[in-house]
Structures are given as C-alpha cells and as structure tokens.
N, CA, C, O and the ligand as a Tripos MOL2 file, in Angstrom:
@<TRIPOS>MOLECULE
protein
  273   271    69     0     0
PROTEIN
NO_CHARGES

@<TRIPOS>ATOM
      1 N          -5.9540   15.5850    3.2170 N.3       1 MET1
      2 CA         -5.0840   15.3790    4.3850 C.3       1 MET1
      3 C          -3.6180   15.3760    4.1130 C.2       1 MET1
      4 O          -3.1590   14.4610    3.4290 O.2       1 MET1
      5 N          -2.8350   16.3140    4.5830 N.am      2 ALA2
      6 CA         -1.4300   16.4320    4.1790 C.3       2 ALA2
      7 C          -0.7020   16.7090    5.4140 C.2       2 ALA2
      8 O           0.3120   17.4060    5.4190 O.2       2 ALA2
      9 N          -1.1830   16.1940    6.4270 N.am      3 ARG3
     10 CA         -0.3470   16.5550    7.6860 C.3       3 ARG3
     11 C           0.9640   15.6520    7.7020 C.2       3 ARG3
     12 O           0.9440   14.4220    7.6510 O.2       3 ARG3
     13 N           2.0360   16.3960    7.7750 N.am      4 VAL4
     14 CA          3.2830   15.6720    7.8720 C.3       4 VAL4
     15 C           4.0030   15.9980    9.1660 C.2       4 VAL4
     16 O           4.1110   17.1430    9.6040 O.2       4 VAL4
     17 N           4.4600   14.9710    9.7130 N.am      5 ALA5
     18 CA          5.1790   15.1800   11.0470 C.3       5 ALA5
     19 C           6.7410   15.1230   10.6600 C.2       5 ALA5
     20 O           7.2420   14.1400   10.1150 O.2       5 ALA5
     21 N           7.3790   16.1650   10.9650 N.am      6 ILE6
     22 CA          8.8360   16.1550   10.6990 C.3       6 ILE6
     23 C           9.6780   16.1080   11.9390 C.2       6 ILE6
     24 O          10.8970   16.2550   11.8520 O.2       6 ILE6
     25 N           9.1290   15.9250   12.9990 N.am      7 ASP7
     26 CA          9.7790   16.0070   14.3080 C.3       7 ASP7
     27 C          10.3910   14.6230   14.6180 C.2       7 ASP7
     28 O          10.4860   14.2610   15.7910 O.2       7 ASP7
     29 N          10.8140   13.8260   13.5890 N.am      8 LEU8
     30 CA         11.2850   12.6040   13.8370 C.3       8 LEU8
     31 C          12.7850   12.3440   13.6740 C.2       8 LEU8
     32 O          13.2980   11.2290   13.7690 O.2       8 LEU8
     33 N          13.4220   13.4550   13.4250 N.am      9 GLU9
     34 CA         14.8460   13.4370   13.2720 C.3       9 GLU9
     35 C          15.7180   13.4340   14.6790 C.2       9 GLU9
     36 O          16.9190   13.1830   14.7810 O.2       9 GLU9
     37 N          14.8450   13.7590   15.6750 N.am     10 GLU10
     38 CA         15.5610   13.7310   16.8740 C.3      10 GLU10
     39 C          15.8100   12.4010   17.1950 C.2      10 GLU10
     40 O          15.1880   11.4670   16.6880 O.2      10 GLU10
     41 N          16.8860   12.2560   18.1940 N.am     11 THR11
     42 CA         17.1470   10.9420   18.4980 C.3      11 THR11
     43 C          15.9610   10.2590   19.3090 C.2      11 THR11
     44 O          15.4100   10.8930   20.2090 O.2      11 THR11
     45 N          15.6140    9.1050   19.0230 N.am     12 VAL12
     46 CA         14.5660    8.3730   19.6530 C.3      12 VAL12
     47 C          15.0550    7.8720   20.9410 C.2      12 VAL12
     48 O          16.0550    7.1620   21.0490 O.2      12 VAL12
     49 N          14.2650    8.2930   21.9850 N.am     13 GLU13
     50 CA         14.6540    7.9430   23.2850 C.3      13 GLU13
     51 C          14.2770    6.5450   23.6710 C.2      13 GLU13
     52 O          15.0670    5.8730   24.3340 O.2      13 GLU13
     53 N          13.1770    6.0930   23.3140 N.am     14 ASP14
     54 CA         12.6510    4.7840   23.5930 C.3      14 ASP14
     55 C          13.2840    3.7780   22.8160 C.2      14 ASP14
     56 O          13.1070    3.7690   21.5980 O.2      14 ASP14
     57 N          14.0160    2.9110   23.3820 N.am     15 PRO15
     58 CA         14.7470    1.8300   22.6040 C.3      15 PRO15
     59 C          13.8490    0.8700   21.9250 C.2      15 PRO15
     60 O          14.2600    0.1100   21.0480 O.2      15 PRO15
     61 N          12.5450    0.9070   22.3580 N.am     16 GLY16
     62 CA         11.6940    0.0420   21.5690 C.3      16 GLY16
     63 C          11.1490    0.6680   20.2940 C.2      16 GLY16
     64 O          10.4680    0.0080   19.5090 O.2      16 GLY16
     65 N          11.4030    1.7270   20.1290 N.am     17 LEU17
     66 CA         10.8480    2.3680   18.8660 C.3      17 LEU17
     67 C          11.7860    2.1620   17.6390 C.2      17 LEU17
     68 O          13.0130    2.1350   17.7350 O.2      17 LEU17
     69 N          11.1580    2.0340   16.5890 N.am     18 THR18
     70 CA         11.8890    1.9060   15.3300 C.3      18 THR18
     71 C          12.4700    3.2090   14.8720 C.2      18 THR18
     72 O          11.9640    4.2690   15.2430 O.2      18 THR18
     73 N          13.6100    3.1710   14.0060 N.am     19 ASP19
     74 CA         14.1920    4.3060   13.4590 C.3      19 ASP19
     75 C          13.3700    4.7970   12.3760 C.2      19 ASP19
     76 O          12.9550    4.0610   11.4800 O.2      19 ASP19
     77 N          13.1160    6.1210   12.4560 N.am     20 PHE20
     78 CA         12.3880    6.7660   11.3450 C.3      20 PHE20
     79 C          13.1170    7.7480   10.6180 C.2      20 PHE20
     80 O          13.8590    8.5090   11.2400 O.2      20 PHE20
     81 N          12.9930    7.8370    9.2760 N.am     21 SER21
     82 CA         13.6920    8.7490    8.4700 C.3      21 SER21
     83 C          12.6490    9.5130    7.5880 C.2      21 SER21
     84 O          11.5690    8.9940    7.3080 O.2      21 SER21
     85 N          13.0060   10.7690    7.1550 N.am     22 VAL22
     86 CA         12.0210   11.4150    6.2520 C.3      22 VAL22
     87 C          12.6510   11.5650    4.8470 C.2      22 VAL22
     88 O          13.8640   11.5620    4.6360 O.2      22 VAL22
     89 N          11.6710   11.6960    3.8970 N.am     23 ALA23
     90 CA         12.1510   11.8750    2.5390 C.3      23 ALA23
     91 C          13.0860   12.8650    2.3700 C.2      23 ALA23
     92 O          12.9600   13.8970    3.0280 O.2      23 ALA23
     93 N          14.0800   12.7260    1.5400 N.am     24 GLY24
     94 CA         15.0640   13.7470    1.3030 C.3      24 GLY24
     95 C          16.2740   13.4740    2.0580 C.2      24 GLY24
     96 O          17.3510   13.9790    1.7410 O.2      24 GLY24
     97 N          16.1240   12.6580    3.0860 N.am     25 SER25
     98 CA         17.3620   12.3330    3.9730 C.3      25 SER25
     99 C          18.2170   11.4110    3.2080 C.2      25 SER25
    100 O          17.6670   10.6020    2.4610 O.2      25 SER25
    101 N          19.5640   11.4420    3.3120 N.am     26 ASN26
    102 CA         20.4900   10.5360    2.8330 C.3      26 ASN26
    103 C          20.3540    9.2880    3.5710 C.2      26 ASN26
    104 O          20.5710    9.3060    4.7830 O.2      26 ASN26
    105 N          20.0120    8.1780    2.9730 N.am     27 ALA27
    106 CA         19.9260    6.9630    3.5920 C.3      27 ALA27
    107 C          20.0590    5.8320    2.7000 C.2      27 ALA27
    108 O          19.8240    6.0250    1.5070 O.2      27 ALA27
    109 N          20.4120    4.6420    3.1100 N.am     28 SER28
    110 CA         20.4120    3.5500    2.1790 C.3      28 SER28
    111 C          20.0860    2.3310    3.1520 C.2      28 SER28
    112 O          20.3250    2.2580    4.3580 O.2      28 SER28
    113 N          19.4950    1.4200    2.3460 N.am     29 GLY29
    114 CA         19.0230    0.0890    2.9420 C.3      29 GLY29
    115 C          17.5540   -0.1040    2.7690 C.2      29 GLY29
    116 O          16.9250    0.5260    1.9190 O.2      29 GLY29
    117 N          17.0150   -0.9560    3.5580 N.am     30 ASP30
    118 CA         15.6140   -1.3770    3.4700 C.3      30 ASP30
    119 C          14.8020   -0.4590    4.1950 C.2      30 ASP30
    120 O          15.1310   -0.2420    5.3610 O.2      30 ASP30
    121 N          13.7260    0.1660    3.6940 N.am     31 PHE31
    122 CA         12.8520    1.0340    4.3580 C.3      31 PHE31
    123 C          11.4690    0.6460    4.1650 C.2      31 PHE31
    124 O          11.2040   -0.0070    3.1550 O.2      31 PHE31
    125 N          10.5710    0.9430    4.9600 N.am     32 ARG32
    126 CA          9.0980    0.6840    4.8160 C.3      32 ARG32
    127 C           8.3420    1.9740    5.1140 C.2      32 ARG32
    128 O           8.5910    2.6060    6.1410 O.2      32 ARG32
    129 N           7.4290    2.3760    4.2420 N.am     33 CYS33
    130 CA          6.7120    3.6550    4.4420 C.3      33 CYS33
    131 C           5.9350    3.3640    5.8010 C.2      33 CYS33
    132 O           5.3460    2.3180    6.0740 O.2      33 CYS33
    133 N           6.0500    4.4930    6.5950 N.am     34 ALA34
    134 CA          5.3880    4.2890    7.9810 C.3      34 ALA34
    135 C           3.8620    4.5830    7.8420 C.2      34 ALA34
    136 O           3.1290    4.4020    8.8140 O.2      34 ALA34
    137 N           3.3840    5.0190    6.6890 N.am     35 ASP35
    138 CA          1.8910    5.2640    6.2740 C.3      35 ASP35
    139 C           1.2730    4.0740    5.7590 C.2      35 ASP35
    140 O           0.3320    3.5680    6.3700 O.2      35 ASP35
    141 N           1.7480    3.5410    4.6100 N.am     36 CYS36
    142 CA          1.0720    2.4740    4.0140 C.3      36 CYS36
    143 C           1.8410    1.2380    4.0010 C.2      36 CYS36
    144 O           1.3290    0.2160    3.5440 O.2      36 CYS36
    145 N           3.1280    1.2430    4.5020 N.am     37 GLY37
    146 CA          3.8590   -0.1060    4.5780 C.3      37 GLY37
    147 C           4.5180   -0.5400    3.4060 C.2      37 GLY37
    148 O           5.0960   -1.6270    3.3950 O.2      37 GLY37
    149 N           4.4870    0.2450    2.3590 N.am     38 TYR38
    150 CA          5.1750    0.0980    1.0990 C.3      38 TYR38
    151 C           6.7360   -0.0540    1.4760 C.2      38 TYR38
    152 O           7.3560    0.7690    2.1490 O.2      38 TYR38
    153 N           7.2390   -1.1720    0.9630 N.am     39 GLY39
    154 CA          8.7410   -1.4380    1.1440 C.3      39 GLY39
    155 C           9.4410   -0.9510    0.0300 C.2      39 GLY39
    156 O           8.9930   -1.0360   -1.1130 O.2      39 GLY39
    157 N          10.6340   -0.3900    0.3440 N.am     40 ALA40
    158 CA         11.5360    0.0350   -0.7430 C.3      40 ALA40
    159 C          13.0950   -0.0340   -0.3560 C.2      40 ALA40
    160 O          13.4880    0.2660    0.7710 O.2      40 ALA40
    161 N          13.8970   -0.4310   -1.3310 N.am     41 VAL41
    162 CA         15.2880   -0.3370   -1.1610 C.3      41 VAL41
    163 C          15.8550    0.9800   -1.5640 C.2      41 VAL41
    164 O          15.7690    1.4200   -2.7100 O.2      41 VAL41
    165 N          16.4480    1.6000   -0.5570 N.am     42 VAL42
    166 CA         16.9600    2.9200   -0.9150 C.3      42 VAL42
    167 C          18.5270    2.8600   -1.0670 C.2      42 VAL42
    168 O          19.2570    2.2570   -0.2800 O.2      42 VAL42
    169 N          18.9360    3.5280   -2.1230 N.am     43 GLN43
    170 CA         20.3510    3.5600   -2.4130 C.3      43 GLN43
    171 C          21.1190    4.7920   -1.8130 C.2      43 GLN43
    172 O          22.1730    4.7020   -1.1840 O.2      43 GLN43
    173 N          20.4410    5.9610   -2.0960 N.am     44 GLN44
    174 CA         21.0850    7.1990   -1.6270 C.3      44 GLN44
    175 C          20.2710    8.1160   -0.8470 C.2      44 GLN44
    176 O          20.6240    8.4720    0.2770 O.2      44 GLN44
    177 N          19.0760    8.5560   -1.4570 N.am     45 VAL45
    178 CA         18.1990    9.5280   -0.7890 C.3      45 VAL45
    179 C          16.8020    8.8640   -0.7370 C.2      45 VAL45
    180 O          16.3000    8.2360   -1.6700 O.2      45 VAL45
    181 N          16.2700    9.0720    0.4050 N.am     46 LEU46
    182 CA         14.8370    8.6450    0.6130 C.3      46 LEU46
    183 C          13.8710    9.3960   -0.3690 C.2      46 LEU46
    184 O          13.9140   10.6260   -0.3930 O.2      46 LEU46
    185 N          13.0710    8.7660   -1.1150 N.am     47 PRO47
    186 CA         12.0790    9.4270   -1.9250 C.3      47 PRO47
    187 C          10.7140    9.5090   -1.1700 C.2      47 PRO47
    188 O          10.4790    8.8050   -0.1880 O.2      47 PRO47
    189 N           9.8930   10.3460   -1.6500 N.am     48 PRO48
    190 CA          8.4140   10.2410   -1.1960 C.3      48 PRO48
    191 C           7.8350    8.9890   -1.4800 C.2      48 PRO48
    192 O           8.1260    8.4150   -2.5290 O.2      48 PRO48
    193 N           7.0580    8.5050   -0.6780 N.am     49 CYS49
    194 CA          6.4700    7.0200   -1.0560 C.3      49 CYS49
    195 C           5.7120    7.1450   -2.3380 C.2      49 CYS49
    196 O           4.8390    8.0080   -2.4320 O.2      49 CYS49
    197 N           5.9700    6.3870   -3.2770 N.am     50 PRO50
    198 CA          5.2570    6.3240   -4.5620 C.3      50 PRO50
    199 C           3.8980    6.0130   -4.4680 C.2      50 PRO50
    200 O           3.1180    6.4290   -5.3250 O.2      50 PRO50
    201 N           3.4670    5.2310   -3.3910 N.am     51 MET51
    202 CA          2.0850    4.7350   -3.2420 C.3      51 MET51
    203 C           1.1580    5.8420   -2.5610 C.2      51 MET51
    204 O           0.0420    6.1290   -2.9940 O.2      51 MET51
    205 N           1.7430    6.4200   -1.4580 N.am     52 CYS52
    206 CA          0.7830    7.3260   -0.7280 C.3      52 CYS52
    207 C           1.3770    8.7160   -0.6380 C.2      52 CYS52
    208 O           0.7630    9.6000   -0.0410 O.2      52 CYS52
    209 N           2.5530    8.9440   -1.2110 N.am     53 GLN53
    210 CA          3.2310   10.1610   -1.1740 C.3      53 GLN53
    211 C           3.6370   10.4960    0.2930 C.2      53 GLN53
    212 O           3.8360   11.6640    0.6280 O.2      53 GLN53
    213 N           3.7480    9.5200    1.1090 N.am     54 GLY54
    214 CA          4.1140    9.7340    2.4220 C.3      54 GLY54
    215 C           5.5840   10.0740    2.5220 C.2      54 GLY54
    216 O           6.3050    9.6650    1.6120 O.2      54 GLY54
    217 N           6.0930   10.7320    3.4550 N.am     55 THR55
    218 CA          7.4150   11.2520    3.5740 C.3      55 THR55
    219 C           8.1720   10.5270    4.8340 C.2      55 THR55
    220 O           9.3500   10.7710    5.0940 O.2      55 THR55
    221 N           7.4470    9.6950    5.5190 N.am     56 VAL56
    222 CA          8.1380    9.1560    6.7550 C.3      56 VAL56
    223 C           8.3560    7.5810    6.4480 C.2      56 VAL56
    224 O           7.4560    6.7800    6.1950 O.2      56 VAL56
    225 N           9.6550    7.3240    6.5190 N.am     57 TRP57
    226 CA         10.1210    5.8540    6.3010 C.3      57 TRP57
    227 C          10.5750    5.2440    7.6420 C.2      57 TRP57
    228 O          11.1710    5.8870    8.5050 O.2      57 TRP57
    229 N          10.2580    4.0170    7.7310 N.am     58 GLU58
    230 CA         10.7840    3.2320    8.8700 C.3      58 GLU58
    231 C          11.8160    2.3240    8.4050 C.2      58 GLU58
    232 O          11.6620    1.6000    7.4220 O.2      58 GLU58
    233 N          12.9400    2.3660    9.1600 N.am     59 ARG59
    234 CA         14.0270    1.5720    8.6900 C.3      59 ARG59
    235 C          13.8610    0.1500    9.0790 C.2      59 ARG59
    236 O          13.4790   -0.1650   10.2060 O.2      59 ARG59
    237 N          14.1330   -0.6700    8.1940 N.am     60 ARG60
    238 CA         14.0230   -2.1680    8.4810 C.3      60 ARG60
    239 C          15.3980   -2.6280    8.6680 C.2      60 ARG60
    240 O          16.2310   -2.6770    7.7620 O.2      60 ARG60
    241 N          15.6140   -2.9920    9.9860 N.am     61 GLU61
    242 CA         16.9920   -3.5800   10.2120 C.3      61 GLU61
    243 C          17.1450   -4.9350    9.8490 C.2      61 GLU61
    244 O          16.2800   -5.7400   10.1930 O.2      61 GLU61
    245 N          18.2060   -5.3220    9.1500 N.am     62 PRO62
    246 CA         18.3800   -6.7070    8.5980 C.3      62 PRO62
    247 C          18.7380   -7.7030    9.6650 C.2      62 PRO62
    248 O          19.2530   -8.7760    9.3510 O.2      62 PRO62
    249 N          18.4780   -7.3780   10.9480 N.am     63 ARG63
    250 CA         18.9780   -8.2650   12.0410 C.3      63 ARG63
    251 C          17.8710   -9.3850   11.9820 C.2      63 ARG63
    252 O          16.7270   -9.1810   11.5750 O.2      63 ARG63
    253 N          18.3550  -10.6080   12.4420 N.am     64 ALA64
    254 CA         17.5870  -11.7590   12.5820 C.3      64 ALA64
    255 C          17.0820  -12.2940   11.1690 C.2      64 ALA64
    256 O          16.1350  -13.0690   11.0310 O.2      64 ALA64
    257 N          17.8490  -11.7670   10.1510 N.am     65 ALA65
    258 CA         17.5790  -12.3200    8.8550 C.3      65 ALA65
    259 C          18.1850  -13.6600    8.7240 C.2      65 ALA65
    260 O          17.5710  -14.5030    8.0700 O.2      65 ALA65
    261 N          19.2760  -13.9470    9.2490 N.am     66 HIS66
    262 CA         19.9220  -15.2480    9.1900 C.3      66 HIS66
    263 C          20.5220  -15.6090   10.5280 C.2      66 HIS66
    264 O          21.3720  -14.8340   10.9660 O.2      66 HIS66
    265 N          20.2180  -16.6220   11.2070 N.am     67 SER67
    266 CA         20.8380  -16.9290   12.4420 C.3      67 SER67
    267 C          22.0230  -17.9590   12.1630 C.2      67 SER67
    268 O          22.0150  -18.8070   11.2710 O.2      67 SER67
    269 N          22.9300  -17.7580   12.9830 N.am     68 ASP68
    270 CA         24.1650  -18.6420   12.7330 C.3      68 ASP68
    271 C          24.3010  -19.5650   13.8780 C.2      68 ASP68
    272 O          25.2240  -20.3790   13.9080 O.2      68 ASP68
    273 ZN          3.2640    5.0140    1.6060 Zn       69 ZN69
@<TRIPOS>BOND
     1     1     2 1
     2     2     3 1
     3     3     4 2
     4     3     5 am
     5     5     6 1
     6     6     7 1
     7     7     8 2
     8     7     9 am
     9     9    10 1
    10    10    11 1
    11    11    12 2
    12    11    13 am
    13    13    14 1
    14    14    15 1
    15    15    16 2
    16    15    17 am
    17    17    18 1
    18    18    19 1
    19    19    20 2
    20    19    21 am
    21    21    22 1
    22    22    23 1
    23    23    24 2
    24    23    25 am
    25    25    26 1
    26    26    27 1
    27    27    28 2
    28    27    29 am
    29    29    30 1
    30    30    31 1
    31    31    32 2
    32    31    33 am
    33    33    34 1
    34    34    35 1
    35    35    36 2
    36    35    37 am
    37    37    38 1
    38    38    39 1
    39    39    40 2
    40    39    41 am
    41    41    42 1
    42    42    43 1
    43    43    44 2
    44    43    45 am
    45    45    46 1
    46    46    47 1
    47    47    48 2
    48    47    49 am
    49    49    50 1
    50    50    51 1
    51    51    52 2
    52    51    53 am
    53    53    54 1
    54    54    55 1
    55    55    56 2
    56    55    57 am
    57    57    58 1
    58    58    59 1
    59    59    60 2
    60    59    61 am
    61    61    62 1
    62    62    63 1
    63    63    64 2
    64    63    65 am
    65    65    66 1
    66    66    67 1
    67    67    68 2
    68    67    69 am
    69    69    70 1
    70    70    71 1
    71    71    72 2
    72    71    73 am
    73    73    74 1
    74    74    75 1
    75    75    76 2
    76    75    77 am
    77    77    78 1
    78    78    79 1
    79    79    80 2
    80    79    81 am
    81    81    82 1
    82    82    83 1
    83    83    84 2
    84    83    85 am
    85    85    86 1
    86    86    87 1
    87    87    88 2
    88    87    89 am
    89    89    90 1
    90    90    91 1
    91    91    92 2
    92    91    93 am
    93    93    94 1
    94    94    95 1
    95    95    96 2
    96    95    97 am
    97    97    98 1
    98    98    99 1
    99    99   100 2
   100    99   101 am
   101   101   102 1
   102   102   103 1
   103   103   104 2
   104   103   105 am
   105   105   106 1
   106   106   107 1
   107   107   108 2
   108   107   109 am
   109   109   110 1
   110   110   111 1
   111   111   112 2
   112   111   113 am
   113   113   114 1
   114   114   115 1
   115   115   116 2
   116   115   117 am
   117   117   118 1
   118   118   119 1
   119   119   120 2
   120   119   121 am
   121   121   122 1
   122   122   123 1
   123   123   124 2
   124   123   125 am
   125   125   126 1
   126   126   127 1
   127   127   128 2
   128   127   129 am
   129   129   130 1
   130   130   131 1
   131   131   132 2
   132   131   133 am
   133   133   134 1
   134   134   135 1
   135   135   136 2
   136   135   137 am
   137   137   138 1
   138   138   139 1
   139   139   140 2
   140   139   141 am
   141   141   142 1
   142   142   143 1
   143   143   144 2
   144   143   145 am
   145   145   146 1
   146   146   147 1
   147   147   148 2
   148   147   149 am
   149   149   150 1
   150   150   151 1
   151   151   152 2
   152   151   153 am
   153   153   154 1
   154   154   155 1
   155   155   156 2
   156   155   157 am
   157   157   158 1
   158   158   159 1
   159   159   160 2
   160   159   161 am
   161   161   162 1
   162   162   163 1
   163   163   164 2
   164   163   165 am
   165   165   166 1
   166   166   167 1
   167   167   168 2
   168   167   169 am
   169   169   170 1
   170   170   171 1
   171   171   172 2
   172   171   173 am
   173   173   174 1
   174   174   175 1
   175   175   176 2
   176   175   177 am
   177   177   178 1
   178   178   179 1
   179   179   180 2
   180   179   181 am
   181   181   182 1
   182   182   183 1
   183   183   184 2
   184   183   185 am
   185   185   186 1
   186   186   187 1
   187   187   188 2
   188   187   189 am
   189   189   190 1
   190   190   191 1
   191   191   192 2
   192   191   193 am
   193   193   194 1
   194   194   195 1
   195   195   196 2
   196   195   197 am
   197   197   198 1
   198   198   199 1
   199   199   200 2
   200   199   201 am
   201   201   202 1
   202   202   203 1
   203   203   204 2
   204   203   205 am
   205   205   206 1
   206   206   207 1
   207   207   208 2
   208   207   209 am
   209   209   210 1
   210   210   211 1
   211   211   212 2
   212   211   213 am
   213   213   214 1
   214   214   215 1
   215   215   216 2
   216   215   217 am
   217   217   218 1
   218   218   219 1
   219   219   220 2
   220   219   221 am
   221   221   222 1
   222   222   223 1
   223   223   224 2
   224   223   225 am
   225   225   226 1
   226   226   227 1
   227   227   228 2
   228   227   229 am
   229   229   230 1
   230   230   231 1
   231   231   232 2
   232   231   233 am
   233   233   234 1
   234   234   235 1
   235   235   236 2
   236   235   237 am
   237   237   238 1
   238   238   239 1
   239   239   240 2
   240   239   241 am
   241   241   242 1
   242   242   243 1
   243   243   244 2
   244   243   245 am
   245   245   246 1
   246   246   247 1
   247   247   248 2
   248   247   249 am
   249   249   250 1
   250   250   251 1
   251   251   252 2
   252   251   253 am
   253   253   254 1
   254   254   255 1
   255   255   256 2
   256   255   257 am
   257   257   258 1
   258   258   259 1
   259   259   260 2
   260   259   261 am
   261   261   262 1
   262   262   263 1
   263   263   264 2
   264   263   265 am
   265   265   266 1
   266   266   267 1
   267   267   268 2
   268   267   269 am
   269   269   270 1
   270   270   271 1
   271   271   272 2
@<TRIPOS>SUBSTRUCTURE
     1 MET1         2 RESIDUE 1 A MET
     2 ALA2         6 RESIDUE 1 A ALA
     3 ARG3        10 RESIDUE 1 A ARG
     4 VAL4        14 RESIDUE 1 A VAL
     5 ALA5        18 RESIDUE 1 A ALA
     6 ILE6        22 RESIDUE 1 A ILE
     7 ASP7        26 RESIDUE 1 A ASP
     8 LEU8        30 RESIDUE 1 A LEU
     9 GLU9        34 RESIDUE 1 A GLU
    10 GLU10       38 RESIDUE 1 A GLU
    11 THR11       42 RESIDUE 1 A THR
    12 VAL12       46 RESIDUE 1 A VAL
    13 GLU13       50 RESIDUE 1 A GLU
    14 ASP14       54 RESIDUE 1 A ASP
    15 PRO15       58 RESIDUE 1 A PRO
    16 GLY16       62 RESIDUE 1 A GLY
    17 LEU17       66 RESIDUE 1 A LEU
    18 THR18       70 RESIDUE 1 A THR
    19 ASP19       74 RESIDUE 1 A ASP
    20 PHE20       78 RESIDUE 1 A PHE
    21 SER21       82 RESIDUE 1 A SER
    22 VAL22       86 RESIDUE 1 A VAL
    23 ALA23       90 RESIDUE 1 A ALA
    24 GLY24       94 RESIDUE 1 A GLY
    25 SER25       98 RESIDUE 1 A SER
    26 ASN26      102 RESIDUE 1 A ASN
    27 ALA27      106 RESIDUE 1 A ALA
    28 SER28      110 RESIDUE 1 A SER
    29 GLY29      114 RESIDUE 1 A GLY
    30 ASP30      118 RESIDUE 1 A ASP
    31 PHE31      122 RESIDUE 1 A PHE
    32 ARG32      126 RESIDUE 1 A ARG
    33 CYS33      130 RESIDUE 1 A CYS
    34 ALA34      134 RESIDUE 1 A ALA
    35 ASP35      138 RESIDUE 1 A ASP
    36 CYS36      142 RESIDUE 1 A CYS
    37 GLY37      146 RESIDUE 1 A GLY
    38 TYR38      150 RESIDUE 1 A TYR
    39 GLY39      154 RESIDUE 1 A GLY
    40 ALA40      158 RESIDUE 1 A ALA
    41 VAL41      162 RESIDUE 1 A VAL
    42 VAL42      166 RESIDUE 1 A VAL
    43 GLN43      170 RESIDUE 1 A GLN
    44 GLN44      174 RESIDUE 1 A GLN
    45 VAL45      178 RESIDUE 1 A VAL
    46 LEU46      182 RESIDUE 1 A LEU
    47 PRO47      186 RESIDUE 1 A PRO
    48 PRO48      190 RESIDUE 1 A PRO
    49 CYS49      194 RESIDUE 1 A CYS
    50 PRO50      198 RESIDUE 1 A PRO
    51 MET51      202 RESIDUE 1 A MET
    52 CYS52      206 RESIDUE 1 A CYS
    53 GLN53      210 RESIDUE 1 A GLN
    54 GLY54      214 RESIDUE 1 A GLY
    55 THR55      218 RESIDUE 1 A THR
    56 VAL56      222 RESIDUE 1 A VAL
    57 TRP57      226 RESIDUE 1 A TRP
    58 GLU58      230 RESIDUE 1 A GLU
    59 ARG59      234 RESIDUE 1 A ARG
    60 ARG60      238 RESIDUE 1 A ARG
    61 GLU61      242 RESIDUE 1 A GLU
    62 PRO62      246 RESIDUE 1 A PRO
    63 ARG63      250 RESIDUE 1 A ARG
    64 ALA64      254 RESIDUE 1 A ALA
    65 ALA65      258 RESIDUE 1 A ALA
    66 HIS66      262 RESIDUE 1 A HIS
    67 SER67      266 RESIDUE 1 A SER
    68 ASP68      270 RESIDUE 1 A ASP
    69 ZN69       273 GROUP 0 **** ****
C-alpha cells in the first residue's frame, strides 16, 4: 500500500482543518505524521516519516502551550 495523497498543498478552506505539509517541503517547527502520529521537530525540510515512510505531516501549532 503506497497510496500517497499530494493534493494537500492547496489552501485549506475549512478553518477547522489542520495544516498539512508533504515531505520535501520547506518547513520548520513541530510536525506530526498524519499516518502514524509520529512527532518530529523539523528545522528546514520535511523528511519522510522514519516510522511509516509517510509523506504527509500535520503541523502542530504551538498555541495554547502557555496561557498568560
Ligand atoms: Zn508515520
């Protein structure tokens, strides 16, 4: 099974959906594999998931990390 959805670079219309990025994209921050949930901190370029080889990452926004 190697079905890969790449149609995720379009702007997400539904404000309730999380931001997704694909491996190879320039990105930095906290990401989580959309497939297996593996968490990774990305510095420059999103890698394929080391756990499941997935290529779709879900951005984890650092909001609500600390309330003031
Ligand atoms: Zn994964």
